[in-house]
N, C-alpha and C positions, 0 to 999 in steps of 0.2 A: 830099681824099685820106685824111683821118682817118676820114671816115664810111665811104669804101669798105673800108678796113682793118676796122672794126667790123663791117660787114655780111659781109665775108668770114670773120671769125672766128665770128660768129653762124651762119652757113651751115654751116662746118666743125664747130661743136659739135653743131648738129642732124643732119648727116650720121652724126657719131659715135653720137649717142644712137640714130639710126634703125638704123645698123647693128649695135649692141649689142642693141637690143630684138629685132630681127630674128633675130640669131644665137640668142638665148635662145628664141625661138618655134621656130627650127630645131631645137634640143636636145629641147624638148618634144614636138614634133611626131614626131620621131625615135622617141622613147620611146613615144609614143602607137601608131605603127605596129608596135611590137613586142609589144603588149598585146592580149590579148583583153578585151574590153569588152562583156559580155553585156548589161548595164543603160544602154548607151549614154551614160554621164556624161561622156563625153570629146567629144559631139558638136559642141560649140562650139569646139574645138580645130582651128581652121581655119588653115592655112598661108598663105592669100590675104591675110589681116588683116595690118594693119601691124605688129602686136606683141600678145604673148599676154596683155596686161593686160585685154583685153576677154574673155577666155575664162573660163569658170566653172571654180571650184576653183583658181584663180590670183589671187594678189594681189600688186600692185607699188607702189613707193615713187613719190614725186613725179617722179622721174626716168625712170619707166617701165621700172625694173629689176625683175624677178622677185623678190620677197622671200619668197614663201609658195606652197606647194603643200599644199591639203588634200583628198587623196583617201581619207580613212579610211572604211571600210565600204563601199567602192565596187564590191566584186565582180569587181575586176580580176585578171586572171592574166598572168603573164609575168615577164620579168627586169627588173631595174634596169640601166641602160646606163651604161658608163663615161662618157659625154657629160654625164651629169648633174653631174659634177665641175666643168663649165664654167659652172654657174649662180653665179657668184661673189658674188652679192648675197644669195643663198637664205639666211633664217633660220630658217624653219620648213618642215620636210620631213615631212609627216604622212601616212604611205601605211600605216597599221596596218588589220588585220582585213580582208586581202584574200587573194589567193592568189599572192603574188609569190613566185617562185621563182629558183633559181639563188645565186650569191654577191653578196655585197657588194661591189661595185667599189671598189678602192683608190683610186680617183679621187674617191670622196665625201670623202676626207681633204683635199681642196682647198678645201672650202666653209669658209673661214675665219670667215665672219660667222654660221654656223649656231648657234642657240640650241637648237633642239629637233629631234632626230631619232627619230622614231616609226615603227619598222618592226615592231612586235609583232603577234603572230597572223597571221602569213604561212607561207611554206613555204622560207624561206631556208636555204641549207646552206653548207657550207664553214667557212672560220675567219673570225674578226673580223679585219679589216685594221689592221695597226699604225698605219698612216697615219691612223686615226681619231683618233690621238692628238695630230694637228695642229690639232685643233676646238677651240682654247683658249678659245672664246667659248660652247661647249656647255655648257647647264645640265642638259639631260635626254637621256638616251639609254635608249631602251627597245627592246630586241631580244628580250624574252620571247616564248615559245610559237613557236619555229621550231625548224629542225633543225641549227642552228650546232654545230660540233664543235671540238675542239682545246682550246687554251687561251684564255682573256682576255688579251690582251697587257698586260703590266705596263706599257707606256707609255701604255695607256687608263686605268689605274688613277691614273697620275700626273695625270691631268686633275682628280681629286678634290683632291689636295693643291696642285698648282701652277695648275690651271684655274679654272674656274667651275662644274664638273659638281656637282650636288647629288642627282641621280637616275640610278642605273645599274642597269637591271633586265635580267639575263640569264638569268632562270629559265625552267625547262622547255624546255630545250635539251640537248645532249649532251656538254658540256664535261668535261674533265679536270683533276683537281687540286682544291685546296681554296684558300679566301681566308683570309690571316693577318690578324690585328689590326693589324699595321704592315707598311708596306713596307720595302724596303730602305733607304730615305733616314731612317727612323726615324719619319717623319710618320705619324700615326693617320689610318686611312682610315674612311670611313663603311661602313655596314653595305651589303653588296652582295647583292641577291638572287640566290642560284644554287641551284636545286633541279632536280638532273639527272634526266633521263627514265630513263636506264639505271641 
């Protein structure tokens, strides 16, 4: 009886891991379908594979959860999709020097394990979602050289004082306002690179 319970638990765990990995693959595959990929860098992103851990430009942990997406300078064009916020194990999202357009989905703020968010040198527009302030593990946020507008949310600045953020580059965008030497809590903040285009 004990061995049957152990076998059942093992099978349930494997089924959970399979469903989780399959879901991550579904998310990435859905994103692939929204992108123009003239260099065919996403050719290995095949939905028929068990999980995305065998795909180029994707790294997984020992549990086959996606922890890294490396698509810098890949020539991709298209939007970020809200479903990317469901890659809950993602630590590195490196999608710089492409032609990614549209806005940054607020759902990116659900990626609580994210360490690096590199979206610089793209064609992103709209404002920075305040939900990015939920990324308390974030150390690097590079959003420079885009077409972002509005203000950098003060909650994002608080990641410097209360989170782990050490690099925040928002230069070469269309932001309003200035950055003061201290925030409302009185804590000093690091220098933020803000060089408006306008």
